[in-house]
Residue frames relative to the residue before (quaternion, step in Angstrom):
aa qw qx qy qz dx dy dz
M 1.0000 0.0000 0.0000 0.0000 0.00 0.00 0.00
R 0.6024 -0.5908 0.4306 0.3205 3.52 -1.20 0.83
R 0.6145 -0.5377 0.4158 0.4005 3.60 -1.27 0.52
I 0.1391 -0.7515 0.6428 0.0531 3.47 -1.24 0.85
T 0.3959 -0.6909 0.5418 0.2690 3.65 -1.12 0.70
L 0.4963 -0.7239 0.3960 0.2700 3.53 -0.74 1.12
L 0.7089 0.5154 -0.2851 0.3880 3.62 0.70 -1.18
P 0.6586 0.4839 -0.3268 0.4747 3.63 0.84 -0.88
S 0.6736 0.5003 -0.3281 0.4339 3.60 0.95 -0.74
L 0.6156 0.5448 -0.3408 0.4562 3.45 1.09 -0.65
L 0.6359 0.5440 -0.2913 0.4635 3.57 1.02 -0.92
T 0.6425 0.5235 -0.2855 0.4813 3.52 1.13 -0.86
L 0.6666 0.4967 -0.2780 0.4812 3.59 1.00 -0.83
A 0.6047 0.5189 -0.3553 0.4887 3.59 1.21 -0.58
N 0.5988 0.5143 -0.3822 0.4806 3.61 1.03 -0.58
A 0.6573 0.5146 -0.3169 0.4503 3.64 0.80 -0.92
F 0.7083 0.4465 -0.3218 0.4420 3.54 0.94 -0.81
C 0.5805 0.5600 -0.3806 0.4524 3.51 1.14 -0.38
G 0.6314 0.5275 -0.3034 0.4807 3.58 1.15 -0.71
L 0.6744 0.4806 -0.2815 0.4848 3.66 1.00 -0.76
L 0.6876 0.4341 -0.3027 0.4971 3.57 1.01 -0.64
A 0.5821 0.5204 -0.4238 0.4590 3.69 1.18 -0.28
V 0.6475 0.5357 -0.3351 0.4260 3.53 0.99 -0.85
S 0.6408 0.5278 -0.2884 0.4772 3.57 1.07 -1.01
K 0.6541 0.4742 -0.3437 0.4787 3.69 0.95 -0.74
G 0.6382 0.5212 -0.3562 0.4407 3.63 0.92 -0.63
I 0.6387 0.5164 -0.2896 0.4914 3.56 1.07 -0.86
D 0.6523 0.4713 -0.3151 0.5030 3.67 0.91 -0.85
A 0.6269 0.5104 -0.3893 0.4414 3.72 0.89 -0.61
L 0.6773 0.4692 -0.3189 0.4684 3.64 0.90 -0.73
A 0.6812 0.4807 -0.3465 0.4299 3.55 0.93 -0.84
H 0.7319 0.4367 -0.2577 0.4551 3.67 1.08 -0.52
S 0.3865 0.7518 -0.4449 0.2957 3.43 1.46 0.00
Q 0.7655 0.3719 -0.1848 0.4914 3.61 1.00 -0.61
S 0.6885 0.4266 -0.2567 0.5273 3.63 1.04 -0.77
D 0.8237 -0.0030 0.0188 0.5667 3.59 0.87 -0.72
P 0.1937 -0.8743 0.4383 0.0777 3.58 0.34 1.14
A 0.6662 0.5186 -0.3451 0.4101 3.42 1.12 -0.55
L 0.5893 0.5651 -0.3682 0.4448 3.55 1.29 0.08
F 0.5110 0.6846 -0.4316 0.2898 3.60 1.19 -0.51
Y 0.7482 0.4282 -0.2570 0.4368 3.70 0.65 -1.11
P 0.6205 0.4936 -0.3627 0.4897 3.81 0.94 -0.56
K 0.6905 0.4056 -0.3655 0.4745 3.68 0.71 -0.61
L 0.6360 0.5056 -0.3832 0.4394 3.76 0.85 -0.48
E 0.6345 0.5001 -0.3286 0.4892 3.41 1.09 -0.70
S 0.5712 0.5652 -0.3391 0.4891 3.71 1.02 -0.65
A 0.7025 0.4932 -0.2601 0.4424 3.54 0.69 -1.15
A 0.6252 0.5440 -0.3154 0.4623 3.73 1.08 -0.78
L 0.7098 0.4734 -0.2411 0.4626 3.38 1.00 -1.19
L 0.5695 0.5874 -0.3481 0.4577 3.62 1.25 -0.36
I 0.5822 0.5513 -0.3424 0.4898 3.58 1.18 -0.70
F 0.6909 0.4454 -0.3020 0.4828 3.62 0.81 -0.92
L 0.6234 0.5386 -0.3522 0.4441 3.58 0.94 -0.64
G 0.6316 0.4784 -0.3616 0.4914 3.63 1.13 -0.73
M 0.5169 0.6173 -0.3977 0.4400 3.79 1.07 -0.46
V 0.6599 0.4991 -0.3129 0.4664 3.59 0.76 -0.99
F 0.6803 0.4643 -0.3006 0.4809 3.63 0.85 -1.01
D 0.6330 0.5226 -0.3553 0.4471 3.65 0.92 -0.94
A 0.6736 0.4833 -0.3291 0.4521 3.75 0.85 -0.88
L 0.6913 0.4916 -0.3061 0.4321 3.73 0.92 -0.71
D 0.6972 0.5334 -0.3475 0.3297 3.53 0.87 -0.79
G 0.6130 0.5387 -0.3072 0.4896 3.42 1.29 -0.64
R 0.6710 0.5038 -0.2944 0.4575 3.52 0.90 -0.98
V 0.6103 0.5512 -0.3218 0.4692 3.65 1.06 -0.82
A 0.6611 0.5517 -0.2520 0.4417 3.43 0.86 -1.23
R 0.6924 0.4459 -0.2941 0.4851 3.55 0.75 -0.79
I 0.6502 0.5172 -0.3225 0.4536 3.64 0.90 -0.89
T 0.7616 0.3591 -0.2226 0.4914 3.52 0.74 -1.02
G 0.5222 -0.6595 0.4406 0.3133 3.64 1.10 0.03
G 0.4982 0.6702 -0.3819 0.3960 3.61 1.31 0.27
S 0.3250 0.7187 -0.5643 0.2439 3.73 1.00 0.59
S 0.1164 0.8027 -0.5791 0.0821 3.63 -0.81 0.74
E 0.5858 -0.5434 0.4069 0.4428 3.58 -1.19 0.32
F 0.5514 0.5947 -0.3939 0.4326 3.84 1.05 -0.45
G 0.6936 0.4807 -0.2742 0.4612 3.44 0.94 -1.05
A 0.6074 0.5807 -0.3074 0.4465 3.58 1.09 -0.80
Q 0.6841 0.4436 -0.2590 0.5178 3.55 0.96 -1.00
L 0.6287 0.5370 -0.3208 0.4620 3.66 0.80 -0.79
D 0.6726 0.4691 -0.2996 0.4876 3.60 0.91 -0.84
S 0.6000 0.5386 -0.3584 0.4706 3.71 0.99 -0.61
F 0.6993 0.4719 -0.3023 0.4437 3.54 0.66 -0.98
S 0.7144 0.4626 -0.2809 0.4435 3.58 0.93 -0.79
D 0.5817 0.5645 -0.3371 0.4790 3.52 1.38 -0.48
L 0.6053 0.5609 -0.3335 0.4559 3.48 1.17 -0.75
L 0.6824 0.4873 -0.3076 0.4498 3.58 0.89 -0.84
T 0.7393 0.4398 -0.2266 0.4568 3.51 0.72 -1.21
F 0.8211 0.2716 -0.1007 0.4917 3.57 0.69 -1.12
G 0.6744 0.4542 -0.3240 0.4836 3.74 1.17 -0.04
V 0.7711 0.4191 -0.1214 0.4637 3.48 0.64 -1.46
A 0.6741 0.5442 -0.2423 0.4367 3.59 0.87 -1.27
P 0.7014 0.4665 -0.2691 0.4670 3.61 0.65 -0.95
A 0.6538 0.5311 -0.2985 0.4487 3.49 1.01 -0.84
V 0.6467 0.4809 -0.3089 0.5050 3.50 0.96 -0.90
L 0.6518 0.5174 -0.3717 0.4115 3.68 0.71 -0.82
A 0.6713 0.5190 -0.2984 0.4369 3.57 0.86 -1.08
K 0.6275 0.5472 -0.3157 0.4551 3.54 0.98 -0.90
V 0.6944 0.4604 -0.2884 0.4718 3.53 0.75 -1.12
L 0.6778 0.5059 -0.3209 0.4262 3.65 0.73 -0.62
I 0.6423 0.5091 -0.3221 0.4738 3.54 1.04 -0.98
E 0.7543 0.4036 -0.2371 0.4603 3.60 0.65 -1.03
H 0.6688 0.4766 -0.3675 0.4365 3.68 1.05 -0.24
D 0.7949 0.3138 -0.1232 0.5045 3.55 0.88 -1.17
G 0.4553 0.6987 -0.4268 0.3498 3.63 1.21 -0.26
P 0.7281 0.4213 -0.2658 0.4709 3.61 0.72 -0.99
L 0.5926 0.5367 -0.4168 0.4326 3.67 1.15 -0.35
S 0.7312 0.3971 -0.2743 0.4820 3.60 1.13 -0.47
G 0.6628 -0.5480 0.2959 0.4157 3.58 1.30 0.04
Y 0.5574 0.5436 -0.3942 0.4883 3.50 1.61 0.06
T 0.1829 -0.7527 0.6243 0.1012 3.58 -0.99 0.99
G 0.0677 -0.8242 0.5557 0.0858 3.56 0.79 -1.12
N 0.4588 -0.6412 0.5181 0.3315 3.60 -1.24 -0.49
P 0.4593 -0.6730 0.4988 0.2954 3.68 -0.74 0.95
R 0.6792 0.5067 -0.3492 0.4000 3.60 0.81 -0.68
L 0.6184 0.5204 -0.2974 0.5083 3.54 1.22 -0.69
H 0.6135 0.5371 -0.3401 0.4685 3.57 1.07 -0.69
F 0.6602 0.4742 -0.3023 0.4978 3.60 0.96 -0.88
L 0.6467 0.4983 -0.3632 0.4491 3.71 0.84 -0.74
G 0.6355 0.5510 -0.3288 0.4293 3.63 0.95 -0.76
A 0.6556 0.4864 -0.2678 0.5117 3.44 0.99 -1.27
A 0.6533 0.5088 -0.3285 0.4543 3.81 0.76 -0.90
F 0.6568 0.5162 -0.3216 0.4458 3.62 0.88 -0.84
F 0.6304 0.5157 -0.3576 0.4569 3.55 0.97 -0.80
A 0.7093 0.4840 -0.2798 0.4293 3.54 0.78 -1.04
L 0.6592 0.5425 -0.2905 0.4323 3.60 1.08 -0.74
M 0.6300 0.5323 -0.2755 0.4937 3.41 1.29 -0.87
A 0.5739 0.5667 -0.3489 0.4773 3.53 1.21 -0.82
I 0.6702 0.4901 -0.3169 0.4584 3.73 0.85 -0.91
L 0.6564 0.5036 -0.3038 0.4724 3.58 0.94 -0.78
R 0.5943 0.5678 -0.3343 0.4611 3.51 1.13 -0.81
L 0.7458 0.4334 -0.2298 0.4507 3.53 0.67 -1.12
A 0.5885 0.5606 -0.3593 0.4586 3.50 1.08 -0.60
R 0.6732 0.4670 -0.2830 0.4986 3.66 0.91 -1.07
F 0.6367 0.5247 -0.3633 0.4328 3.65 0.83 -0.66
N 0.6426 0.5250 -0.3423 0.4408 3.62 0.90 -0.83
L 0.7001 0.5277 -0.2343 0.4200 3.55 1.07 -0.86
E 0.7651 0.4003 -0.1286 0.4878 3.48 1.19 -1.03
T 0.6736 0.5070 -0.2897 0.4531 3.54 1.13 -0.46
E 0.3736 -0.7285 0.5508 0.1621 3.52 -1.12 0.91
P 0.4526 -0.7070 0.4033 0.3643 3.74 -0.67 0.41
D 0.5061 0.6377 -0.4549 0.3609 3.61 1.13 -0.01
E 0.6668 -0.5759 0.3324 0.3366 3.38 -1.33 0.40
S 0.5546 0.6305 -0.3450 0.4194 3.54 1.37 -0.47
A 0.7376 0.4218 -0.2660 0.4553 3.47 1.01 -0.63
H 0.5852 0.5266 -0.3865 0.4805 3.55 1.24 0.54
R 0.5448 0.6440 -0.4141 0.3421 3.60 1.14 0.30
E 0.7900 0.1161 -0.0804 0.5966 3.58 1.13 -0.06
F 0.3341 -0.7303 0.5768 0.1496 3.56 -1.18 0.91
R 0.1847 -0.6754 0.6805 0.2160 3.60 -1.17 0.45
G 0.7669 0.2268 -0.1769 0.5737 3.62 -0.46 1.17
L 0.5588 -0.5767 0.4659 0.3715 3.60 -1.05 0.61
P 0.4270 -0.6978 0.5096 0.2666 3.55 -0.89 0.95
T 0.6163 -0.5932 0.3823 0.3496 3.56 -1.06 0.68
P 0.6339 0.5112 -0.3492 0.4635 3.60 0.87 -0.81
A 0.6534 0.5229 -0.3247 0.4407 3.63 0.93 -0.84
A 0.6220 0.5137 -0.3001 0.5091 3.59 1.10 -0.87
A 0.7289 0.4350 -0.3062 0.4310 3.49 0.77 -0.72
G 0.5128 0.6118 -0.3433 0.4948 3.53 1.50 -0.54
C 0.6153 0.5289 -0.3467 0.4705 3.63 0.82 -1.00
V 0.7439 0.4350 -0.2766 0.4253 3.67 0.48 -1.05
A 0.6624 0.5528 -0.2542 0.4370 3.49 0.96 -0.98
S 0.6927 0.4914 -0.2258 0.4772 3.45 0.91 -1.08
T 0.6126 0.5186 -0.3329 0.4950 3.55 1.25 -0.64
V 0.6207 0.5355 -0.3163 0.4774 3.61 0.99 -0.80
L 0.7058 0.4434 -0.2894 0.4707 3.61 0.90 -0.96
A 0.6507 0.5147 -0.3571 0.4291 3.53 0.92 -0.68
Y 0.6156 0.5384 -0.3223 0.4767 3.59 1.21 -0.79
L 0.6858 0.4931 -0.3194 0.4296 3.61 0.87 -0.83
T 0.6863 0.5125 -0.2503 0.4514 3.51 1.11 -0.89
L 0.7502 0.4252 -0.2283 0.4520 3.55 0.78 -1.08
S 0.6302 0.5192 -0.3175 0.4820 3.62 1.26 -0.62
R 0.2063 -0.8196 0.5025 0.1822 3.54 1.23 -0.48
R 0.0845 0.8457 -0.5241 0.0549 3.57 0.89 0.86
E 0.0047 0.7846 -0.6158 0.0721 3.64 -0.81 1.16
L 0.1113 -0.7757 0.6161 0.0800 3.44 -1.03 0.81
E 0.3966 -0.7202 0.4953 0.2806 3.44 -1.23 0.50
V 0.3030 -0.7777 0.5281 0.1563 3.55 -0.85 1.04
A 0.8035 -0.3284 0.1695 0.4668 3.54 -1.20 0.07
D 0.7627 0.3583 -0.1935 0.5024 3.65 0.87 -0.99
G 0.5841 -0.6523 0.3439 0.3392 3.59 1.18 0.45
S 0.5066 0.5996 -0.4551 0.4204 3.63 1.17 0.38
P 0.4960 -0.6932 0.4433 0.2772 3.52 -1.09 0.82
T 0.2640 -0.7596 0.5839 0.1110 3.58 -1.03 0.78
P 0.2539 -0.8175 0.4863 0.1752 3.54 -0.39 1.24
V 0.7049 -0.4555 0.3386 0.4255 3.62 -1.28 0.22
G 0.6960 -0.4394 0.3437 0.4521 3.45 0.79 -0.96
W 0.8389 -0.2307 0.1542 0.4682 3.58 -1.39 -0.29
L 0.7156 0.4787 -0.2632 0.4353 3.64 0.78 -1.06
M 0.6229 0.5054 -0.3310 0.4969 3.61 1.12 -0.82
S 0.7187 0.4598 -0.3347 0.4001 3.63 0.64 -1.00
S 0.6321 0.5394 -0.3033 0.4664 3.69 1.25 -0.28
F 0.6736 0.5204 -0.2827 0.4422 3.50 1.22 -0.35
P 0.7008 -0.4820 0.3538 0.3891 3.68 -1.21 0.69
E 0.4939 -0.6830 0.4555 0.2865 3.56 -1.10 0.55
F 0.5246 0.5653 -0.5330 0.3481 3.71 -0.04 1.23
E 0.2699 -0.7615 0.5727 0.1385 3.47 -1.25 0.52
I 0.2223 -0.7391 0.6263 0.1100 3.54 -1.24 0.85
H 0.2785 -0.7568 0.5622 0.1836 3.56 -0.87 0.87
F 0.2608 -0.7895 0.5308 0.1642 3.72 -0.28 1.03
P 0.3616 -0.7202 0.5362 0.2510 3.73 -0.74 0.87
A 0.7135 -0.4454 0.3494 0.4129 3.44 -1.51 0.13
W 0.6081 0.5847 -0.3641 0.3946 3.54 0.90 -0.60
F 0.6027 0.5653 -0.3911 0.4053 3.59 1.00 -0.58
F 0.6831 0.4651 -0.3123 0.4685 3.62 0.99 -0.54
A 0.5475 0.5931 -0.3363 0.4851 3.50 1.29 -0.47
G 0.6542 0.5059 -0.2725 0.4918 3.47 1.05 -1.27
L 0.6821 0.4891 -0.3171 0.4415 3.74 0.78 -0.87
A 0.6222 0.5257 -0.3426 0.4681 3.51 1.09 -0.69
L 0.6647 0.4864 -0.2885 0.4883 3.63 1.03 -0.70
W 0.6216 0.5801 -0.3345 0.4063 3.64 1.14 -0.98
L 0.5793 0.6017 -0.3758 0.4014 3.67 1.09 -0.60
P 0.7464 0.3589 -0.2776 0.4868 3.64 0.60 -0.88
T 0.5696 0.5954 -0.3953 0.4059 3.53 1.05 -0.44
L 0.6352 0.5289 -0.2693 0.4942 3.48 1.09 -0.97
G 0.6565 0.5142 -0.3384 0.4361 3.51 1.08 -0.76
V 0.6008 0.5157 -0.3383 0.5085 3.66 1.09 -0.79
L 0.6418 0.5209 -0.3507 0.4403 3.69 0.73 -0.79
M 0.6658 0.5294 -0.3059 0.4275 3.68 0.91 -0.83
V 0.7761 0.3179 -0.2124 0.5015 3.52 1.00 -0.64
S 0.4658 0.6726 -0.4367 0.3742 3.57 1.41 0.26
R 0.5066 -0.6085 0.5049 0.3438 3.63 -1.35 -0.05
V 0.3372 0.7347 -0.5181 0.2796 3.63 1.07 0.40
R 0.2993 -0.7865 0.5150 0.1630 3.52 -0.70 1.09
Y 0.1319 -0.7766 0.6161 0.0055 3.45 -0.98 1.14
A 0.5169 -0.6757 0.4449 0.2799 3.58 -1.05 0.65
H 0.3090 -0.7233 0.5395 0.3005 3.62 -0.76 0.45
V 0.3314 -0.8150 0.4323 0.1976 3.60 -0.02 1.29
A 0.6288 0.5465 -0.3203 0.4509 3.58 0.97 -1.03
S 0.7133 0.4504 -0.2735 0.4621 3.58 0.69 -0.96
A 0.6176 0.5218 -0.3515 0.4719 3.52 1.08 -0.62
L 0.6291 0.5159 -0.3255 0.4819 3.74 0.89 -0.66
M 0.6743 0.4893 -0.2814 0.4762 3.65 1.00 -1.05
R 0.6562 0.5476 -0.3317 0.3994 3.63 1.01 -0.64
R 0.5961 0.5794 -0.3034 0.4657 3.41 1.34 -0.54
S 0.6325 -0.4927 0.3813 0.4602 3.62 -1.19 0.11
Q 0.6532 -0.5484 0.3832 0.3545 3.55 -1.23 0.66
F 0.6845 0.5011 -0.2974 0.4380 3.50 0.86 -0.91
D 0.6351 0.4933 -0.3274 0.4961 3.70 0.96 -0.90
G 0.6855 0.4587 -0.3235 0.4637 3.69 0.74 -0.84
L 0.6226 0.5057 -0.3678 0.4705 3.63 0.92 -0.52
V 0.6367 0.5326 -0.3334 0.4469 3.64 0.93 -0.71
K 0.6816 0.4867 -0.2821 0.4678 3.46 0.95 -0.96
I 0.6785 0.5153 -0.3231 0.4120 3.59 0.86 -0.89
V 0.6293 0.5185 -0.3152 0.4857 3.58 1.28 -0.89
A 0.6100 0.5273 -0.3466 0.4793 3.71 1.01 -0.78
M 0.7230 0.4494 -0.2830 0.4418 3.54 0.50 -0.99
A 0.5903 0.5384 -0.3571 0.4839 3.69 1.12 -0.70
L 0.6686 0.5128 -0.3151 0.4366 3.65 0.85 -0.81
V 0.6155 0.5348 -0.2870 0.5028 3.55 1.06 -1.01
L 0.7038 0.4893 -0.2899 0.4256 3.50 0.86 -0.96
F 0.6893 0.4801 -0.2916 0.4575 3.40 1.04 -0.71
A 0.5761 0.5878 -0.3705 0.4305 3.63 1.20 -0.43
A 0.7883 -0.0861 0.0917 0.6024 3.59 1.04 -0.97
P 0.1782 -0.8730 0.4459 0.0856 3.48 0.37 1.25
A 0.7095 0.5022 -0.2538 0.4242 3.53 0.81 -0.77
P 0.6882 0.4506 -0.2768 0.4967 3.51 0.95 -0.90
V 0.6771 0.4955 -0.3203 0.4398 3.57 1.06 -0.85
L 0.6023 0.5164 -0.3622 0.4893 3.68 1.07 -0.61
F 0.6103 0.5586 -0.3430 0.4447 3.59 0.90 -0.86
L 0.7059 0.4737 -0.2611 0.4573 3.61 0.72 -1.14
V 0.6616 0.5422 -0.2972 0.4243 3.48 0.88 -1.13
F 0.7565 0.3853 -0.2449 0.4682 3.62 0.48 -1.09
N 0.7353 0.3976 -0.3126 0.4511 3.59 0.65 -0.90
G 0.6008 0.5196 -0.3978 0.4591 3.65 1.14 -0.34
F 0.5865 0.5656 -0.3761 0.4413 3.63 1.03 -0.77
C 0.6766 0.5026 -0.2894 0.4537 3.51 0.92 -1.07
I 0.7124 0.4534 -0.3041 0.4410 3.75 0.84 -0.85
V 0.6277 0.5786 -0.3124 0.4167 3.49 1.14 -0.79
G 0.5947 0.5547 -0.3296 0.4795 3.53 1.20 -0.75
V 0.6903 0.4680 -0.2742 0.4788 3.64 0.91 -0.81
A 0.7013 0.5110 -0.2619 0.4224 3.58 1.05 -0.90
R 0.5770 0.6427 -0.3464 0.3662 3.53 1.19 -0.84
P 0.6797 0.4290 -0.3151 0.5048 3.75 0.73 -0.86
V 0.6460 0.5249 -0.3546 0.4260 3.63 0.82 -0.95
V 0.6812 0.4785 -0.3188 0.4532 3.71 0.97 -0.80
A 0.6236 0.5414 -0.3484 0.4434 3.47 1.12 -0.78
R 0.6463 0.5205 -0.3284 0.4512 3.60 0.93 -0.89
L 0.6510 0.5399 -0.2988 0.4421 3.56 1.00 -0.85
R 0.6530 0.5086 -0.2945 0.4777 3.50 1.16 -0.73
E 0.6619 0.4674 -0.3433 0.4750 3.58 1.01 -0.70
R 0.6162 0.4823 -0.4008 0.4765 3.71 0.94 -0.52
A 0.6124 0.5478 -0.3580 0.4436 3.62 0.88 -0.80
G 0.6627 0.4990 -0.2795 0.4834 3.58 0.96 -0.90
A 0.6757 0.4814 -0.3048 0.4677 3.56 0.86 -0.79
R 0.6554 0.4832 -0.3385 0.4715 3.68 1.04 -0.51
S 0.6706 0.4832 -0.3143 0.4670 3.47 1.05 -0.67
G 0.6016 0.5420 -0.3533 0.4684 3.48 1.27 -0.35
A 0.6553 0.5237 -0.2913 0.4599 3.47 1.13 -0.89
R 0.6771 0.4904 -0.3208 0.4451 3.53 1.06 -0.66
S 0.6384 0.5138 -0.2949 0.4914 3.57 1.32 -0.49
G 0.5637 -0.6707 0.3409 0.3409 3.55 1.33 -0.05
A 0.5325 0.5930 -0.3985 0.4539 3.52 1.47 0.25
R 0.3892 -0.6985 0.5515 0.2375 3.32 -1.18 0.83
P 0.6539 -0.5721 0.3073 0.3882 3.60 -0.98 0.93
G 0.6915 0.5047 -0.2914 0.4269 3.56 0.85 -0.86
E 0.6637 0.4849 -0.2970 0.4860 3.42 1.13 -0.75
R 0.6322 0.5087 -0.3610 0.4595 3.61 1.00 -0.70
R 0.6793 0.4934 -0.3433 0.4209 3.68 0.85 -0.55
Q 0.6483 0.4957 -0.2971 0.4958 3.49 1.37 -0.44
G 0.4850 -0.6964 0.3873 0.3603 3.51 1.34 -0.07
V 0.3240 0.7191 -0.5372 0.2989 3.67 1.15 0.77
R 0.2052 -0.7947 0.5651 0.0840 3.37 -0.86 1.04
H 0.1628 -0.7677 0.5996 0.1570 3.70 -0.98 0.62
P 0.5232 -0.6530 0.4526 0.3082 3.49 -1.12 0.76
C-alpha cells in the first residue's frame, strides 16, 4: 500500500468515531425511552452534538493533509467513508428516532415505513453525493472553493441543528421518581426560561425535510465553501469573524446553529432563482427601451 500520513488519517477516523457514537446514542435513547424515559432527551442531544464535533474533525483533516502534503487517494476514500457515517447515517437515525418518539406526543402519528424511506433516501443520496465528489474533485486548492450540490456536512447540520433547536425550545422535561423535573441537558440549561409547544406539522415537515436535503445533495446547485472562503481572506479579518461567530454561538447555540445551517441550504437554492429573475427583469426593461437583447449585451446604445 502507498504511504499514508498518520495525523490526517487519525483526524478522519475521529470523525468516523463521532458518527458511530452518535448512532449508538440515538439507539440508546430509543432503547431507554420505556425503561428510563429521563435518559431519552439527554442522549439525543449528545448524539446531535457529536455530529457537530465530527464536522470539526472533518474540517481539520483535509486542511492538515494539504498543509503537510499528505493528500492521497487513501485519505480521500477514508474521508468519504467517515462522512457517510457521521453525515449520512447518523442524522437520518436521529431524525427518525425523534419523529417516532415525540411525534405521537404532539398528535402526529405518520407512518413508520415512510419515515424509514425518508431516512434511507437521505443516507443513500449522501452515498451518491460522496461518490460523485470523489470522481469530480481535483486535489488542488482551487477545486475546494465551491461545491456542486449541498455538502453532506451541511445537510447533516440542517438535521442535527433542527433536533437541537427542538430539544432546547420545547424544554422537554420529565418527572422522575421523586417528582423533580429532569432537564434536557447543557443546551437547555443555558437557554432562557420559556417553552414552545411544537405542533404536529413540525414532525411532518421534518419527515419531508430529509428527502428534500437528499435531493439537494445530488443536485447541481452551487454552494460556497465557507472554510476556504475564510482562509482566503486576510488572517486578521478571518480571526475577527471567527471570534464574533463564536460569541454569538455561545449566546444561543441551538437557534444560531439552526439558522446558520438551514439558512445556508436555502440561500444556495434561492441564489440562482434570484439571479434568473434579475435577468428576466433586465430583459423586460431592455425590451421596453427598444433595444434587442443581443444588442444590449454588446453595449449598443439607442438614442
